[in-house]
Structure formats: structure tokens, C-alpha cells
C-alpha positions in Angstrom: 0.0 0.0 0.0 1.5 3.4 -1.1 1.3 6.7 0.7 -1.1 9.2 -0.7 0.7 11.5 -3.1 -1.1 14.6 -1.8 1.4 14.7 0.9 4.1 16.1 -1.4 1.9 18.5 -3.1 0.9 20.0 0.2 4.2 20.3 1.8 5.7 21.8 -1.3 2.8 24.0 -2.1 3.6 27.6 -3.4 2.4 29.1 0.0 4.7 26.6 2.0 7.7 27.3 -0.3 7.1 31.2 0.1 6.5 31.1 3.7 8.0 28.0 5.4 10.8 26.7 3.2 13.0 29.6 3.0 16.1 29.0 0.6 19.0 27.2 2.4 22.6 26.9 1.0 24.6 23.9 2.2 28.0 24.8 3.9 30.9 25.0 1.3 32.6 22.1 3.2 29.3 19.9 3.7 30.9 16.8 2.0 33.7 16.9 4.5 31.5 17.3 7.5 30.3 14.3 9.4 26.6 15.4 9.4 26.4 16.1 13.1 24.5 19.3 13.9 24.1 21.7 16.9 24.9 19.9 20.2 25.8 16.8 18.5 28.8 18.4 16.8 30.2 19.3 20.4 29.4 15.7 21.5 31.8 14.3 18.7 34.6 16.2 20.3 33.7 15.5 23.8 31.6 12.4 24.7 30.7 13.9 28.1 28.5 16.6 26.5 24.8 15.6 26.2 23.5 14.8 22.8 20.1 14.2 21.3 19.6 12.3 18.1 16.4 14.3 17.6 18.4 17.4 16.7 19.2 15.7 13.4 15.7 16.2 12.3 16.9 19.6 11.1 18.1 17.5 8.1 14.4 17.0 7.1 14.1 20.9 7.0 17.0 20.9 4.6 15.4 18.2 2.4 12.1 20.1 2.3 13.8 23.5 1.4 16.0 21.8 -1.3 13.0 20.2 -2.8 10.9 23.4 -2.8 13.8 25.4 -4.4 15.2 22.5 -6.5 18.6 22.5 -4.9 20.2 19.2 -5.1 23.3 20.1 -2.7 20.6 21.3 0.0 18.9 18.0 -0.2 22.1 16.1 0.0 23.3 18.0 3.0 19.9 17.3 4.8 20.2 13.7 4.0 23.6 13.5 5.3 22.3 14.9 8.7 19.8 12.1 8.8 22.4 9.4 8.0 24.6 10.6 10.8 21.7 10.1 13.2 21.2 6.5 12.3 24.9 5.8 12.1 24.8 6.3 16.0 22.1 3.6 16.4 22.7 0.3 18.1 22.0 -3.0 16.4 18.6 -3.3 18.1 17.5 0.0 16.8 18.0 2.1 20.1 20.1 5.1 21.0 22.5 5.9 23.8 21.6 9.6 23.9 19.5 11.4 26.5 15.8 10.9 26.3 16.5 8.2 23.8 12.9 7.0 23.1 11.4 10.5 22.5 14.5 11.6 20.6 14.6 8.6 18.3 10.8 9.2 17.4 11.7 12.7 15.9 14.4 11.0 13.8 12.1 8.2 12.6 9.3 10.7 11.8 11.4 13.2 9.8 13.3 10.5 7.9 10.1 8.7 6.9 8.5 12.1 5.9 11.6 13.0 4.0 11.7 9.7 2.1 8.2 10.1 1.0 8.5 13.6 -0.3 11.8 12.7 -2.3 10.2 9.6 -3.8 7.3 11.7 -4.8 9.5 14.4 -6.4 11.5 14.7 -9.7 14.7 14.0 -7.7 13.7 10.5 -6.7 16.2 9.0 -9.1 18.9 11.4 -8.1 18.8 10.3 -4.5 17.8 6.8 -4.9 20.9 5.4 -3.4 20.8 7.7 -0.3 17.2 7.0 0.3 17.7 3.2 0.0 20.5 3.5 2.5 18.1 5.1 5.0 15.3 2.6 4.7 16.6 -0.4 6.7 17.8 1.6 9.6 14.6 3.4 9.6 12.7 0.2 9.9 14.8 -1.1 12.6 14.2 1.9 14.8 10.6 1.9 14.2 10.3 -1.6 15.2 12.3 -0.8 18.4 10.0 1.9 19.2 7.0 -0.1 18.7 8.3 -3.1 20.6 6.8 -4.2 24.0 10.1 -3.1 25.6 9.2 0.5 25.0 5.4 0.4 26.0 6.2 2.0 29.4 8.3 4.8 27.8 5.6 5.5 25.4 2.9 5.6 28.2 5.1 7.9 30.4 4.8 10.5 27.5 0.8 10.4 27.7 0.7 13.8 29.3 1.9 15.3 25.9 -0.8 14.9 23.2 1.5 16.0 20.4 3.6 13.1 21.1 0.9 10.6 20.5 0.5 12.2 17.0 4.3 12.3 16.5 4.4 8.6 17.3 1.4 7.7 15.0 3.0 9.9 12.1 6.5 8.3 12.6 5.1 4.5 12.7 2.4 5.1 10.0 4.7 6.5 7.4 7.5 4.1 8.1 4.7 1.2 7.7 3.7 2.7 4.3 7.3 2.9 3.2 7.9 -0.9 3.9 4.3 -2.1 3.8 4.8 -3.3 7.4 1.5 -4.4 9.1 3.3 -4.6 12.4 3.8 -1.1 12.6 0.3 -0.1 11.3 -1.3 -1.4 14.5 0.6 0.8 17.1 0.4 3.8 14.7 -3.5 3.6 14.9 -3.4 3.2 18.6 -1.4 6.2 19.2 -3.4 8.3 16.8 -6.7 7.1 18.5 -5.2 7.9 21.8 -4.3 11.3 20.8 -7.9 11.9 20.0 -9.0 10.5 23.3 -6.8 13.1 25.0 -8.6 15.9 23.1 -10.6 18.3 25.4 -14.2 19.1 24.5 -13.5 22.6 23.1 -11.1 21.0 20.7 -7.7 21.6 22.6 -5.0 18.9 22.5 -3.9 18.8 26.0 -0.2 19.3 27.2 0.5 18.6 30.9 -3.2 18.8 31.8 -4.0 21.9 30.0 -3.8 23.8 26.7 -0.8 25.1 24.9 -1.0 27.2 21.7 2.4 26.2 20.3 2.2 22.4 21.1 -1.3 22.3 19.8 -0.1 23.4 16.4 2.7 20.7 16.6 -0.1 18.2 17.1 -2.0 19.5 14.2 1.0 19.3 11.9 1.6 15.6 12.8 -2.1 14.8 12.7 -2.5 16.2 9.4 0.5 14.4 8.0 -1.0 11.3 9.0 -4.3 12.2 7.2 -2.3 13.2 4.1 -0.5 9.9 3.8 -2.8 7.3 5.2 -5.1 5.5 2.6 -8.6 6.6 3.0 -9.9 3.1 3.8 -7.7 3.0 6.8 -8.9 6.3 8.4 -11.4 6.1 11.1 -14.2 8.8 10.9 -13.0 10.2 14.3 -9.9 11.4 12.7 -11.2 14.3 10.4 -13.8 15.2 13.2 -11.2 15.6 15.8 -8.8 17.5 13.3 -11.7 19.9 12.5 -12.5 20.5 16.1 -8.7 21.1 16.8 -8.5 23.7 14.0 -11.4 25.6 15.4 -9.8 25.9 18.6 -6.5 27.0 17.1 -8.1 29.6 15.0 -9.6 31.1 18.2 -6.1 31.5 19.7 -5.4 34.2 16.9 -6.0 37.7 18.0 -7.1 40.3 15.4 -3.5 41.6 15.0 -2.3 38.2 14.3 -0.6 37.6 17.6 -1.0 34.1 19.1 -2.7 34.0 22.5 -0.6 32.5 25.3 -2.9 33.0 28.1 -3.3 29.7 30.0 -0.6 28.0 28.1 1.1 25.1 30.2 4.4 25.0 28.4 5.2 28.0 26.1 5.2 31.8 26.0 5.2 32.4 29.8 8.7 31.2 30.7 7.7 27.8 31.8 10.2 25.5 29.8 13.5 25.6 28.3 14.4 23.8 25.1 17.5 21.5 24.5 19.8 24.4 24.0 18.6 26.2 27.2 16.4 28.8 25.6 13.1 29.6 26.9 10.2 28.3 24.8 7.8 30.5 23.0 5.2 30.1 20.6 6.7 28.6 17.4 5.1 30.9 14.8 6.5 29.0 11.7 5.0 25.7 13.1 1.6 27.4 14.0 1.5 28.9 10.5 2.4 25.4 9.1 -0.5 23.8 10.6 -2.8 26.4 9.1 -1.2 26.1 5.8 -1.7 22.3 5.7 -5.4 23.0 6.5 -5.6 25.5 3.8 -4.3 23.1 1.3 -6.4 20.2 2.4 -9.7 22.1 2.6 -8.9 24.3 -0.6 -9.9 27.3 1.8 -7.7 30.5 1.3 -8.9 31.9 4.5 -6.4 29.8 6.5 -3.5 30.7 4.3 -4.4 34.3 4.9 -4.4 33.7 8.5 -1.0 32.0 8.4 0.2 35.1 6.6 -1.3 37.1 9.4 0.5 35.1 12.2 3.8 35.4 10.4 3.3 39.1 9.8 3.5 38.6 5.8 
């Protein structure tokens, strides 16, 4: 069963290309670099430094920007970042980094998404070898994530709804790439569980309450699931839940385009810091991406206009 081709068209739409996938130029020495980025570069030099394989997901952003602007070097540099991530993987599909289960989920999701985008693009033949090299480690890591050994790790994350859709997206896309039925079942479980965690007003809960920024992240992964999953696999509850989530999200945008942070449990009020130590605010590009996905899926320009308003464009 192949993923729906709509995925690539949505991700690389004119609005996404203009507003989200800004042009990126690979470093002049990218071929000589290992592929490690951010804190992981420091870890290569000093193994006492904390590292997170999830940071390699920036490679997925490079791939998308390269596809959007038809730049082969940008795509290649992005793939090299993803490859570095899997080169650190143990034989059983695990990683020895901090917060390993959650961190690996990001790598699997962004790699699977990148593979689907490349294979649906004019660059499929150009990067056939690099994509093929990613597929087996991708599957091995996804199977490790879905194994009974990690059930408790997955359930400990149940206070974060966006992580249910992240897991569902990672496993569903990998299941489609490999036609693997063993991954489809846990993918559907996490998707349905995310829906069960939705509040009656449409908010996807984070730490027991709502959060404008992480709600948008949940909406991105949920919509990716809908975009790639064959229609006959989708439960009726999926679209209804997504539509309800969209209404709540739109209600958080003020008249001037500012995103409301009142009542947020995780971002915008100094509650949490990210991996690099910076305080978390509302991620406006992610908020806009969720709106642009919905604009494309619904063929409704109102949501693209709202995304532009949020970004000040």
C-alpha cells in the first residue's frame, strides 16, 4: 500500500515554499563534514557533552527546502544529517543519547517524511541510493520504538498529546514505506489515543491543559497522518477531531495576528527551556504550517491568509 501522493503536493505548495521553506545553502565544506549538527557536533569532540539524536531532524528541513527550491546540494546535506543520526544507532534500533525514546521518534518521523517527499519528487532517481540506505535503519528503529520493551516509555509520555500524533506519524509513514503491518497497529493506537486526549473544546492537552504552540505541533503531525494514510484505513473520528482542533487553534489568533498564550502550560510564559537552554515561546512557523496544511487540504484560502497574518506577511 503506497502513501497518498497529496502529501508532497501539500508540503511543497507555493504558500509553503514562500512562507516556510526559505532557501538554504549547504555549507561549502558539507561533503567533508560528518553530518552532526548543533549539540551533537560538540558531542563528537567531547563524549561527556549531552547529545540528542532528535537534533538531526533539522536534516528534514534541509530536504524540504531543497525540494521546494530545487537545490540538490541542499537536499544532499539534509540527507547526510539524517544518515549521521542512524549511524549512532545500536543494533537493536536504540540510541544511547539522553531521552532516547522520544528523541528517536523525531528522527524516525522526519526521515520517513523526507523519504516520502523525495520519492514523490523529480529528484527520486537522483537520491535513490541515499534513500535506500536510510530505509533499513529506519525500519529497525521504528520496530524498536513499537516493541513491548518501550510500552512504558511511550505511556509515560501520555501527558503530551502532540507526542501521540508524533508517534502515530512516525510509525504510519514507516509502515507505508515498508508495507509493514506490524507498525500499522501501534500507529493507529497512538492516533486514536491522541484523539481520546482531546478536550471537549478541541484543545489537544499538554500537561493537563492547553498550549497554543504544542497544539499546532499536534495539528501538523495529525495532518501528515491524514495526508499519507489511505482513506480506507482512516477512522471517521480522525477528520472530526482535526476539524475541532482547527477551530480551537483559530480562536487563539488575535485580531492583530498575535497568538494568545494565556493559560498555556508549556510555552510563552517562561515555563520551559528547550534542549539548547532557551526559553520556549510560541513557534510561529509551526503554527503557520498547521494552518497552511489545513488551507491546502480544505482548499480554503482563509487559512492561508490567517497563516500570513500570524507570520506578519
